[in-house]
C-alpha positions as CSV (number, residue, x, y, z in Angstrom):
1,M,4.7,-4.3,-13.1
2,N,4.6,-1.9,-16.0
3,H,5.0,1.9,-15.7
4,E,1.3,2.7,-16.1
5,E,0.3,0.1,-13.5
6,I,2.7,1.5,-11.0
7,R,1.6,5.1,-11.7
8,T,-2.1,4.2,-11.3
9,G,-1.6,2.1,-8.2
10,N,0.7,4.7,-6.5
11,E,-1.8,7.5,-7.2
12,L,-4.6,5.4,-5.7
13,I,-2.5,4.8,-2.6
14,K,-1.6,8.5,-2.4
15,E,-5.3,9.5,-2.4
16,F,-6.0,6.9,0.3
17,M,-3.1,8.1,2.6
18,G,-3.9,11.8,2.3
19,S,-1.3,14.6,2.5
20,T,1.4,12.9,4.6
21,I,2.7,9.4,5.5
22,H,3.6,9.4,9.2
23,I,6.7,7.3,9.8
24,E,7.1,6.1,13.4
25,Q,10.9,5.5,13.3
26,K,13.7,7.4,15.0
27,D,15.6,9.6,12.6
28,V,13.1,9.1,9.7
29,K,11.1,12.0,8.5
30,D,7.4,11.9,7.6
31,I,6.8,11.9,3.8
32,P,4.8,14.9,2.6
33,L,2.7,13.4,-0.2
34,A,0.8,16.6,-1.0
35,F,3.9,18.1,-2.6
36,L,5.0,15.1,-4.7
37,A,4.3,14.2,-8.3
38,V,3.0,10.7,-9.0
39,E,6.4,9.9,-10.6
40,D,8.1,10.6,-7.2
41,L,6.0,8.2,-5.2
42,K,7.9,5.1,-4.0
43,F,5.1,2.8,-2.6
44,H,6.2,0.1,-5.0
45,L,9.9,0.3,-4.1
46,S,10.1,0.9,-0.3
47,W,8.8,-0.7,2.8
48,K,9.2,2.7,4.5
49,W,6.5,4.0,2.2
50,L,4.3,0.9,2.0
51,M,4.0,-0.2,5.7
52,P,2.1,2.9,6.8
53,V,-0.5,2.0,4.2
54,V,-0.8,-1.5,5.7
55,V,-1.2,-0.1,9.2
56,K,-3.9,2.4,8.1
57,I,-5.9,-0.5,6.5
58,E,-5.6,-2.6,9.6
59,E,-6.5,0.3,12.0
60,E,-9.0,2.3,10.1
61,M,-10.6,-0.1,7.6
62,D,-10.7,-3.2,9.9
63,G,-8.9,-5.2,7.3
64,S,-6.8,-8.2,8.4
65,V,-3.5,-8.1,6.5
66,L,-1.4,-11.3,6.3
67,I,2.1,-11.1,4.8
68,E,3.9,-14.5,4.5
69,G,6.8,-15.1,2.1
70,N,5.9,-13.6,-1.3
71,Y,2.2,-13.8,-0.5
72,C,-0.2,-11.1,0.9
73,R,-3.9,-11.4,1.8
74,I,-6.3,-8.7,3.1
75,K,-9.4,-10.1,4.6
76,V,-12.2,-7.7,5.1
77,D,-14.9,-10.2,6.0
78,E,-15.8,-13.8,5.2
79,D,-16.8,-12.9,1.6
80,T,-14.2,-10.2,0.8
81,V,-10.6,-11.3,0.4
82,F,-7.9,-9.8,-1.7
83,E,-4.7,-11.8,-2.3
84,N,-1.6,-11.9,-4.4
85,E,1.5,-14.0,-4.7
86,S,4.4,-12.3,-6.6
87,D,8.1,-12.6,-7.3
88,T,8.9,-10.5,-4.2
89,K,7.2,-9.8,-0.9
90,L,7.0,-6.1,-1.5
91,E,5.3,-6.5,-4.9
92,A,2.8,-9.0,-3.4
93,V,1.9,-6.5,-0.7
94,W,1.7,-3.5,-3.1
95,R,-0.5,-5.4,-5.6
96,T,-2.9,-6.6,-2.8
97,L,-3.2,-3.1,-1.4
98,V,-3.9,-1.6,-4.8
99,E,-6.6,-4.2,-5.5
100,F,-8.2,-3.6,-2.1
101,L,-8.2,0.2,-2.7
102,E,-9.5,-0.2,-6.3
103,S,-12.5,-2.1,-4.8
104,R,-13.3,0.9,-2.6
105,S,-13.3,3.5,-5.4
């Protein structure tokens, strides 16, 4: 992933998530997105940042998210599927989420 791709994708995820990412883990604080610059976003680097996005898509967008090995698929309906296979599991999930969100904008 190049810098511009990361910047654009993370900005799209930030817009989708709103002002805060709620982390449901003991001793982990929520992430206040509203006060962070795009360069400070870590969606492409951290499961702590990325998994709340997956949960929101599953719960609010009725998307079915499958993560298996270095492959990720989001199935919205029979005709709408987003999928990626990458070098790492995190990258595959990030890329798939970004493609899904790009289709909605």
